[in-house]
C-alpha positions in Angstrom: 15.7 5.0 72.7 15.5 1.5 71.3 11.9 2.3 70.0 13.0 5.6 68.5 15.8 3.8 66.7 13.4 1.2 65.5 11.0 3.8 64.2 13.8 5.6 62.3 14.9 2.4 60.7 11.4 1.6 59.7 10.8 5.1 58.3 14.0 4.9 56.4 13.1 1.5 54.9 9.7 2.8 53.9 11.2 5.9 52.3 13.7 3.8 50.4 10.9 1.4 49.3 8.6 4.2 48.2 11.5 5.9 46.4 12.4 2.7 44.7 8.8 2.0 43.8 8.5 5.5 42.5 11.7 5.2 40.4 10.5 1.9 39.1 7.1 3.3 38.1 8.7 6.2 36.3 11.1 3.9 34.6 8.3 1.7 33.4 6.3 4.7 32.2 9.3 6.0 30.4 10.1 2.6 28.8 6.5 2.3 27.5 6.8 5.9 26.2 10.0 5.1 24.3 8.3 2.0 22.8 5.3 4.1 21.6 7.6 6.8 20.3 9.6 4.3 18.3 6.4 3.0 16.7 5.5 6.5 15.6 7.2 8.0 12.6 7.3 11.6 14.1 5.6 13.9 16.5 4.0 15.9 13.7 0.3 15.8 13.1 -1.2 12.9 11.0 -2.7 15.0 8.2 -2.1 13.9 4.6 -1.1 16.8 2.4 -1.8 16.6 -1.4 0.3 19.1 -3.3 0.4 20.2 -7.0 3.5 19.8 -9.1 6.6 21.4 -7.7 7.6 24.7 -9.3 10.6 24.1 -11.5 13.2 26.8 -11.9 16.2 26.7 -14.2 19.1 28.9 -15.3 18.2 31.0 -18.3 14.5 31.0 -17.4 12.5 34.2 -17.7 11.0 34.3 -14.2 10.8 37.4 -12.0 11.8 37.4 -8.3 8.5 39.1 -7.3 6.6 36.2 -8.8 8.5 33.7 -6.8 8.2 35.8 -3.6 4.5 36.1 -4.1 4.2 32.4 -4.5 6.2 31.7 -1.4 4.1 34.1 0.7 0.9 32.5 -0.6 2.0 29.0 0.5 3.1 30.2 3.9 6.8 30.8 3.7 8.2 33.6 5.9 10.7 36.2 4.9 13.3 35.9 7.6 17.0 35.7 8.3 16.5 32.6 10.4 17.8 30.2 7.7 15.2 27.8 8.8 12.9 25.5 6.8 9.9 27.4 5.6 11.8 30.7 5.3 13.3 32.8 2.5 15.6 35.7 2.3 15.7 38.3 -0.5 18.8 40.3 -1.6 19.2 42.8 -4.4 19.7 40.2 -7.1 19.1 36.9 -5.4 16.7 34.9 -3.3 17.5 32.1 -1.0 14.8 29.5 -0.1 15.0 27.1 2.7 12.7 24.2 1.8 10.0 23.2 4.2 10.3 19.6 3.3 13.5 17.5 3.0 12.6 16.1 -0.5 12.9 19.7 -1.9 16.3 21.4 -2.1 17.4 24.5 -0.4 18.4 26.9 -3.2 19.8 30.3 -3.9 18.5 31.9 -7.1 20.5 34.7 -8.8 19.1 37.0 -11.4 20.4 39.0 -14.3 17.5 41.4 -14.9 14.4 39.3 -15.3 16.3 36.1 -16.3 17.6 33.5 -13.8 21.4 33.6 -14.1 22.4 30.8 -11.7 21.2 28.4 -9.1 23.2 27.0 -6.2 22.4 24.6 -3.3 23.2 25.1 0.4 26.8 24.2 -0.1 27.3 26.6 -3.0 27.3 23.9 -5.7 25.8 24.9 -9.0 22.4 23.4 -9.9 20.9 23.1 -13.4 17.3 23.1 -12.0 15.6 23.2 -8.6 12.2 22.5 -7.3 10.3 24.9 -5.1 7.3 23.8 -3.0 4.0 24.1 -4.9 0.6 25.0 -3.7 -1.2 22.5 -1.4 -4.4 21.4 -3.2 -6.0 19.8 -0.1 -5.1 18.5 3.3 -7.0 15.5 4.7 -7.3 14.4 8.3 -4.9 11.5 8.8 -7.2 9.2 10.7 -6.8 5.6 9.8 -10.5 5.0 10.2 -13.5 6.5 8.4 -13.6 8.5 5.2 -11.1 11.3 4.5 -12.2 14.7 5.8 -10.7 18.1 4.7 -8.8 20.2 7.2 -7.2 23.6 6.9 -3.5 23.5 7.8 -0.8 26.0 7.0 2.6 24.9 8.4 4.6 27.9 9.8 8.3 28.0 10.7 9.0 28.5 14.4 12.1 30.6 14.2 10.5 33.9 12.9 7.9 33.6 15.7 10.2 33.8 18.7 9.3 36.8 20.8 5.9 37.4 19.1 2.7 37.9 21.1 1.5 34.6 19.9 4.3 32.5 21.4 4.1 34.7 24.5 0.4 33.9 24.8 1.0 30.2 24.2 3.7 29.8 26.8 1.9 32.0 29.4 -1.4 30.2 29.1 -0.4 26.6 28.3 3.0 25.9 29.8 4.8 28.6 31.8 7.8 26.3 32.6 8.1 24.8 29.1 11.7 25.8 28.6 12.9 24.3 31.8 10.9 21.1 32.5 11.5 17.7 31.1 8.1 17.0 29.9 6.1 17.2 33.1 5.1 20.1 35.4 4.5 18.1 38.6 3.1 20.9 40.6 0.6 21.8 37.9 -0.3 18.1 37.4 -1.0 17.5 41.1 -2.9 20.7 41.6 -5.0 20.5 38.4 -7.9 18.6 40.0 -8.0 21.1 42.9 -7.7 24.5 41.0 -9.4 23.4 37.8 -7.9 23.5 34.3 -5.5 21.1 32.6 -2.3 19.8 34.0 -0.8 18.9 30.7 2.4 20.5 29.5 2.8 21.4 25.8 4.9 18.2 25.5 2.1 16.1 27.0 -0.4 17.7 24.6 1.9 16.8 21.6 2.1 13.3 23.0 -1.6 13.0 23.3 -2.7 14.6 20.0 0.1 13.6 17.6 1.4 10.2 18.9 -1.3 8.6 21.0 -4.2 10.2 19.2 -6.3 9.4 22.3 -8.7 12.0 23.8 -10.2 9.7 26.4 -10.2 10.9 30.0 -8.8 7.9 31.7 -5.9 7.2 34.2 -4.4 4.8 31.7 -4.3 7.4 29.0 -2.7 10.0 31.3 0.0 7.5 32.4 0.8 6.8 28.8 0.9 10.5 28.1 3.3 11.1 30.9 5.7 8.4 29.8 5.6 9.4 26.2 6.2 13.1 27.1 9.4 12.1 29.0 10.5 10.1 25.9 9.7 13.0 23.6 11.8 15.4 25.7 14.8 13.1 25.5 14.6 12.7 21.7 13.4 16.1 20.4 14.5 19.6 21.0 12.3 22.2 22.6 12.0 24.0 19.3 10.8 20.8 17.5 8.2 20.1 20.2 6.9 23.7 20.2 6.9 23.7 16.3 4.8 20.5 16.3 2.4 22.1 18.8 1.7 25.4 17.1 1.2 23.6 13.7 -1.1 20.8 14.9 -3.4 22.0 17.7 -7.1 22.0 17.0 -8.7 25.5 16.9 -12.3 24.9 15.7 -13.7 24.7 12.2 -14.8 27.0 9.4 -16.1 26.4 5.9 -16.7 22.7 6.9 -12.9 22.2 7.6 -11.2 21.6 10.9 -8.5 24.2 11.7 -5.2 22.5 12.5 -2.5 24.9 13.8 -2.3 28.6 14.4 -1.3 29.4 10.8 -4.6 28.1 9.5 -6.6 29.7 12.3 -5.0 33.1 11.8 -5.7 33.0 8.1 -9.3 31.9 8.3 -10.4 33.7 11.5 -8.5 37.0 11.1 -7.4 37.0 7.5 -3.8 37.2 8.6 -1.2 35.2 6.6 1.8 36.0 8.7 1.6 35.2 12.4 4.0 38.0 13.1 1.2 40.4 12.1 -1.2 39.3 14.8 -1.9 41.9 17.4 -1.5 40.8 21.0 -5.3 40.9 21.3 -5.7 38.6 18.3 -3.0 36.3 19.6 -4.7 36.0 23.0 -8.0 35.2 21.3 -6.5 32.4 19.3 -4.8 30.9 22.3 -8.1 31.3 24.2 -9.8 29.1 21.6 -7.6 26.1 22.7 -9.9 25.6 25.7 -13.2 24.8 23.9 -12.9 26.0 20.3 -16.1 24.6 19.0 -18.2 25.9 21.9 -16.6 29.4 21.6 -17.0 29.7 17.9 -20.6 28.5 18.0 -21.3 31.2 20.6 -19.6 33.8 18.5 -21.5 32.9 15.4 -24.7 33.4 17.3 -23.6 36.8 18.5 -22.5 35.9 22.0 -18.8 36.4 22.7 -19.1 36.2 26.5 -17.4 32.9 27.0 -14.6 33.5 24.5 -14.0 37.1 25.8 -13.7 35.8 29.4 -11.2 33.1 28.3 -9.3 35.7 26.1 -9.0 38.0 29.1 -7.6 35.2 31.2 -4.9 34.7 28.6 -4.2 38.5 28.7 -3.8 38.4 32.4 -1.5 35.4 32.2 0.7 37.3 29.7 1.0 40.2 32.1 1.7 37.8 35.1 4.5 36.1 33.3 5.9 39.0 31.3 4.9 42.2 33.3 7.5 44.4 31.6 6.3 43.5 28.2 2.5 43.4 28.9 1.6 45.8 31.7 -1.4 45.7 34.0 -2.7 48.9 32.4 -2.4 47.4 29.0 -4.5 44.4 30.1 -7.2 46.6 31.6 -7.4 48.7 28.4 -8.2 45.6 26.4 -10.5 43.5 28.6 -13.7 45.3 27.5 -12.9 45.0 23.8 -15.4 42.7 22.0 -14.1 39.6 20.2 -13.7 40.8 16.6 -13.0 38.3 13.9 -12.9 38.7 10.1 -13.7 35.3 8.8 -11.9 34.4 5.6 -14.1 33.9 2.5 -11.9 30.8 1.7 -10.6 32.6 -1.4 -7.3 30.7 -0.9 -9.3 27.5 -1.4 -9.7 28.2 -5.2 -7.3 25.5 -6.4 -9.1 22.9 -4.4 -12.6 24.0 -5.6 -11.5 23.9 -9.2 -9.7 20.6 -8.9 -12.3 18.4 -7.2 -12.8 16.1 -10.2 -9.1 15.7 -10.5 -8.8 14.9 -6.8 -11.4 12.2 -7.0 -9.4 10.6 -9.7 -6.1 11.0 -7.9 -7.2 9.9 -4.5 -8.3 6.5 -5.9 -4.6 5.7 -6.2 -3.4 7.1 -2.9 -2.8 4.5 -0.1 -4.1 5.7 3.3 -1.2 6.5 5.6 -0.9 9.2 8.2 1.5 12.2 7.9 2.5 11.8 4.3 2.9 14.2 1.4 1.5 13.3 -2.0 2.8 15.3 -4.9 0.3 15.2 -7.7 1.0 15.7 -11.4 -1.5 18.5 -11.3 -0.2 21.7 -12.9 -1.8 24.6 -10.9 -1.6 27.0 -13.8 -3.1 24.6 -16.4 -5.9 23.5 -14.0 -6.9 27.2 -13.5 -6.9 27.7 -17.3 -8.9 24.5 -17.9 -11.6 25.4 -15.3 -12.0 28.9 -16.8 -12.1 27.9 -20.5 -14.7 25.1 -19.8 -16.9 27.5 -17.9 -16.6 30.1 -20.6 -17.2 27.6 -23.4 -20.3 26.3 -21.7 -21.6 29.8 -21.0 -21.2 30.6 -24.7 -23.2 27.5 -25.6 -25.9 28.5 -23.1 -26.2 31.9 -24.8 -26.1 30.4 -28.3 -28.9 29.9 -30.7 -29.0 26.1 -30.3 -31.5 25.2 -27.5 -30.3 21.6 -27.6 -26.8 22.8 -26.6 -27.9 24.7 -23.6 -26.9 23.2 -20.2 -24.7 20.7 -22.0 -21.8 19.1 -20.2 -18.1 19.2 -21.0 -14.9 17.4 -20.0 -11.3 18.3 -20.5 -8.2 16.4 -19.8 -4.6 17.6 -20.4 -1.6 15.4 -20.2 2.2 15.3 -20.7 2.6 12.9 -23.6 6.2 11.9 -22.6 5.3 10.9 -19.0 1.6 10.1 -19.0 1.1 12.7 -16.2 -2.4 14.2 -16.0 -1.8 17.9 -15.8 -5.4 19.2 -15.6 -8.8 17.7 -15.5 -12.4 19.0 -15.6 -15.1 16.4 -15.3 -18.2 18.5 -15.9 -20.0 21.8 -15.6 -20.3 21.8 -11.8 -18.9 19.5 -9.2 -21.5 20.7 -6.7 -24.3 19.6 -9.0 -22.8 16.4 -10.2 -19.7 14.5 -9.0 -19.8 12.2 -12.1 -16.4 12.6 -13.7 -17.0 12.7 -17.4 -13.3 12.9 -18.2 -12.7 9.4 -16.9 -16.1 7.7 -16.7 -18.3 9.0 -19.5 -18.0 6.4 -22.4 -19.3 8.1 -25.5 -18.9 7.4 -29.2 -15.7 9.0 -30.5 -16.7 9.8 -34.1 -14.0 11.1 -36.3 -11.5 11.0 -33.4 -10.9 7.4 -34.6 -9.9 8.3 -38.2 -6.1 9.0 -37.5 -6.0 5.3 -36.5 -7.4 4.3 -39.8 -4.5 6.0 -41.5 -2.0 4.7 -38.9 -3.1 1.2 -39.6 -2.6 1.8 -43.4 0.9 3.1 -42.9 1.7 0.1 -40.6 0.5 -2.3 -43.2 2.5 -0.6 -45.9 5.6 -0.8 -43.6 4.9 -4.6 -43.2 4.3 -5.2 -46.9 6.8 -2.8 -48.4 4.0 -0.8 -50.1 4.7 2.7 -51.3 2.1 5.0 -49.6 2.4 8.5 -48.1 0.2 11.4 -47.0 0.2 12.3 -50.7 -1.3 9.0 -51.8 -4.7 9.5 -53.6 -8.0 8.0 -52.6 -11.3 8.4 -54.5 -13.9 10.2 -52.3 -17.3 9.4 -53.8 -20.5 7.6 -52.7 -19.5 3.9 -52.2 -21.2 0.8 -51.0 -19.0 -1.5 -49.0 -19.6 -5.2 -48.7 -18.2 -7.3 -45.9 -18.7 -11.1 -45.4 -21.7 -11.9 -43.2 -22.8 -8.2 -43.0 -25.4 -6.2 -44.9 -24.1 -3.7 -47.5 -23.0 -0.5 -45.9 -23.0 2.9 -47.6 -21.5 5.6 -45.3 -22.0 9.2 -46.3 -19.8 12.3 -45.9 -21.0 15.2 -43.7 -23.7 17.1 -45.6 -23.2 14.6 -48.5 -20.3 16.5 -49.9 -17.7 14.5 -51.9 -14.3 15.7 -53.3 -13.4 13.0 -55.8 -9.8 12.1 -56.0 -7.9 13.6 -53.0 -4.8 12.9 -51.0 -4.9 11.0 -47.7 -3.8 14.2 -46.0 -6.6 16.3 -47.3 -9.1 13.4 -46.6 -8.1 13.4 -43.0 -7.9 17.2 -42.7 -11.5 17.5 -44.1 -12.7 14.4 -42.2 -14.0 12.6 -45.3 -15.9 9.5 -44.2 -15.8 7.4 -47.4 -12.1 8.0 -47.9 -11.4 6.9 -44.3 -13.3 3.7 -44.7 -11.5 2.9 -47.9 -8.1 3.4 -46.3 -9.1 1.4 -43.2 -10.5 -1.4 -45.4 -7.2 -1.6 -47.3 -5.3 -1.6 -44.0 -7.5 -4.3 -42.5 -10.2 -3.4 -39.9 -8.8 -5.9 -37.4 -5.5 -3.9 -37.6 -7.4 -0.7 -36.8 -9.1 -2.3 -33.8 -5.8 -3.7 -32.5 -4.1 -0.3 -32.7 -6.9 1.3 -30.9 -6.9 -1.4 -28.2 -3.2 -1.1 -27.6 -3.2 2.7 -27.6 -6.1 3.2 -25.3 -5.6 0.2 -23.1 -9.2 -0.8 -23.6 -10.8 -3.9 -25.0 -12.8 -3.9 -28.3 -15.5 -6.5 -27.7 -16.6 -6.7 -31.3 -14.9 -5.6 -34.5 -17.2 -4.2 -37.1 -16.7 -1.8 -40.1 -18.4 1.3 -38.6 -15.8 1.5 -35.8 -13.5 3.0 -38.5 -15.7 6.1 -38.3 -15.8 6.1 -34.5 -18.8 3.9 -33.8 -17.0 2.8 -30.6 -17.2 4.2 -27.1 -14.3 5.7 -25.1 -13.7 8.2 -22.4 -11.7 11.5 -22.8 -9.0 9.8 -20.8 -8.9 6.9 -23.2 -8.6 9.2 -26.1 -5.8 11.2 -24.3 -3.8 8.1 -23.8 -4.2 6.9 -27.4 -3.4 10.3 -29.0 -0.1 10.4 -27.2 1.1 7.9 -29.8 1.0 10.6 -32.5 3.0 13.1 -30.4 5.7 10.6 -29.2 6.4 8.6 -32.3 4.2 5.6 -31.4 4.8 5.4 -27.6 2.0 5.4 -25.0 2.0 5.2 -21.2 -0.8 4.7 -18.7 -2.1 8.0 -17.3 -1.1 8.8 -13.8 -2.0 11.6 -11.3 0.6 10.7 -8.6 4.1 11.9 -9.1 5.6 11.0 -5.7 4.6 10.0 -2.2 6.7 10.9 0.7 6.0 8.9 3.9 6.2 10.1 7.4 9.6 8.4 7.7 10.8 10.3 4.6 10.7 7.3 2.3 9.9 8.3 -1.3 7.9 6.3 -3.8 7.6 7.5 -7.4 5.1 6.4 -10.0 5.1 5.9 -13.7 5.4 2.9 -16.0 7.8 2.4 -18.9 6.4 3.6 -22.3 5.0 0.9 -24.6 5.3 1.0 -28.4 2.1 0.7 -30.3 3.3 1.8 -33.7 6.4 2.6 -35.6 8.0 6.0 -35.1 7.8 6.9 -38.8 4.2 5.8 -39.3 3.1 7.8 -36.2 5.0 10.8 -37.4 3.4 10.6 -40.8 -0.1 10.7 -39.3 0.9 13.5 -36.9 1.9 15.6 -40.0 -1.5 14.9 -41.5 -3.1 16.0 -38.3 -1.3 19.3 -38.5 -3.2 19.9 -41.7 -6.4 19.5 -39.8 -5.6 22.8 -38.0 -3.9 24.5 -40.9 -6.4 23.8 -43.6 -9.1 21.4 -42.4 -12.0 21.1 -39.9 -9.8 22.7 -37.2 -8.7 25.8 -39.1 -10.7 28.1 -36.9 -8.1 27.6 -34.2 -5.6 29.4 -36.4 -8.1 32.1 -37.1 -8.4 32.5 -33.3 -4.7 33.2 -33.0 -3.1 29.8 -32.2 0.2 30.1 -33.9 2.2 27.4 -32.2 3.0 24.1 -34.0 0.0 21.9 -33.2 -1.8 18.9 -34.5 -5.3 17.4 -33.8 -8.5 16.0 -35.0 -12.2 17.0 -34.6 -14.8 14.4 -33.8 -18.6 14.4 -34.3 -20.9 11.5 -33.8 -24.2 10.5 -35.5 -27.0 13.1 -35.2 -24.5 15.5 -33.7 -24.7 13.9 -30.3 -21.1 14.2 -29.2 -18.5 16.9 -30.1 -14.8 16.2 -29.7 -11.4 17.7 -30.3 -8.1 16.1 -29.4 -4.8 17.6 -30.2 -1.3 18.4 -29.0 1.5 21.0 -29.1 4.9 19.9 -28.0 4.5 17.6 -25.0 1.1 19.1 -24.0 -2.0 17.2 -25.2 -5.6 18.1 -24.5 -8.9 16.3 -25.2 -12.2 18.1 -25.0 -15.6 16.5 -25.1 -19.0 18.3 -25.2 -22.4 16.6 -25.1 -25.5 16.0 -23.1 -25.8 13.5 -20.2 -29.1 12.2 -21.6 -27.3 11.4 -24.9 -29.8 13.6 -26.9 -28.3 15.4 -29.9 -26.2 18.4 -29.1 -26.8 19.8 -32.5 -23.2 21.0 -32.9 -20.0 19.5 -34.5 -16.7 19.0 -32.8 -15.4 22.1 -34.6 -18.3 24.2 -33.3 -18.5 23.0 -29.6 -15.3 21.3 -28.6 -12.6 23.1 -30.7 -13.2 26.6 -29.3 -12.6 25.3 -25.7 -9.5 23.4 -26.8 -8.2 26.4 -28.7 -8.7 28.7 -25.7 -6.9 26.3 -23.5 -3.9 25.8 -25.8 -3.7 29.6 -26.4 -3.5 30.4 -22.7 -1.2 27.5 -22.0 1.2 28.8 -24.6 1.1 32.3 -23.1 1.7 30.9 -19.6 -1.3 32.8 -18.1 -4.4 31.8 -16.3 -3.7 31.9 -12.6 -2.3 34.2 -9.9 0.9 32.2 -10.2 1.4 32.8 -13.9 4.9 32.5 -15.2 6.1 30.3 -12.4 7.2 27.6 -14.8 5.6 24.6 -13.2 5.7 22.6 -16.5 8.8 20.7 -17.6 
């Protein structure tokens, strides 16, 4: 009896010790998990999303409800009564949008016919304007090491998916007890080495993929995963965990992009935009891919669906086992012999990215690398589509034209908002696939007559300083003239085709791009003053000041010209150009860009030159734009360099400014003037911008 009592005491002590040790181990794992979770901003994936400008809507705006609904469907919003982020609900004369991201406002839009009558927020308070989520231009893998790589990711809301075959397949295959466990399925975890397969719950997979980002097969990683899963379950709801999972799991790659989440996989593998439209067979196939996506897709591309079909059938059987009333045994047997049939997307929804790659190279240079952030670009999706199309058409026209020297020329276009410095569109060349050199920001070419407005601006500035009485109606003698400057050889510039007009006004001289008149005006103003204005307006440095710079014998990029020409549209103010509007961190912190404007000239002098530049279009070298149908108020200037090497046009209408350059990379003569090569592209761009057309999202009002 004494021995029995001793054994019972010893066994009890051992049990208490083991229990205490087990509790202590769990507590330590949980504590470590909490610390790791605290160090992570969220349980979402680490991708970096670059978006275009938000779509601006305002009361009184002509914008149809079908246009907004089409846009929302295209970017992955779901029509639903769930009142959840990423959803919208349509009524007879209204549309309510629940924003996917917190920096955008939930809004109800009400119509009176085709006109927006009123906007209200979630509380019913009236709004003057609201911002709707724009298109995603590109999503980049959020790894902190190595170069950025593109992924395909389409976030989807969880609420509309409840009860769908996809979620049924996910739960049945990946985590049968997801709704009831606290992060761990101990039975499955213990038996996994014996029966094969993974022992990880959905929560553990989220911990591994989105927080730890550790795919190693080690005991240490598994312990960290367990502790983190327990911490996640304490902090996040089941819906939040499941939403993170369906939007971040890896499901293979297509078109050179990794597929993150079921939304992207359904779109690219089955051409299905709405996960509710997946058939049970398609849903089971997507869930089957979770096992070995790359291996299965490689086999499928080579014509062998054996492995994937076997895994798909396993998922079907699990759906029956867990939900026999919904998925019968007969139903499973009827589908098991079906081949795996996928309809790979042609990546047509990738159009904005493919037409914006020069822009992205420019923008990404200013984006700090940080995981799980949203970067709102200043890119206007409509204008970018227009810019790409008009440059392609313009170059095609040159290829078919009579000038052999102009065939296979290059072109660049940059469009900006003159009030903010935002770059709205950018084309850096004929083909990004053939050449990644961005001519819009890196090709320094002589600017030719693009410089002449600064000659006249310098003269008006001197007159303002000295109290001299000059105006656009002031006369200048346009005739062959030899200019002499101290220390330099005599210089006798000539007009184009040696045509001279005699006594003409400054306005007509600029409109007709008279060289001699421009030099005379610049000489009176002071060439150093011209150089100083150009430096301040472009933000560049003029290394050497010489007389021929008054006719554009100085190099600049289209971006330099765009910044400088803003002065004429804003009354003498310029800003540095920028491509980033706002960056939202994983923690929800927002950073906005943009410098204060800087004055480079007086408001009145700048306005006087702008009026003279209107004459360029109305009666001067740019009058073909009016003949082509451009009726909006606009101002600009042609530019042509020596031997017809470079063709330019820069001009603005309202707040929209565009600069076009056409030339050859080898700097050989193009053989065409700015009016012949660059102006038609600029005119087509401004015409379509004024009409609000050019992309599938026409009329969405993305511009301020």
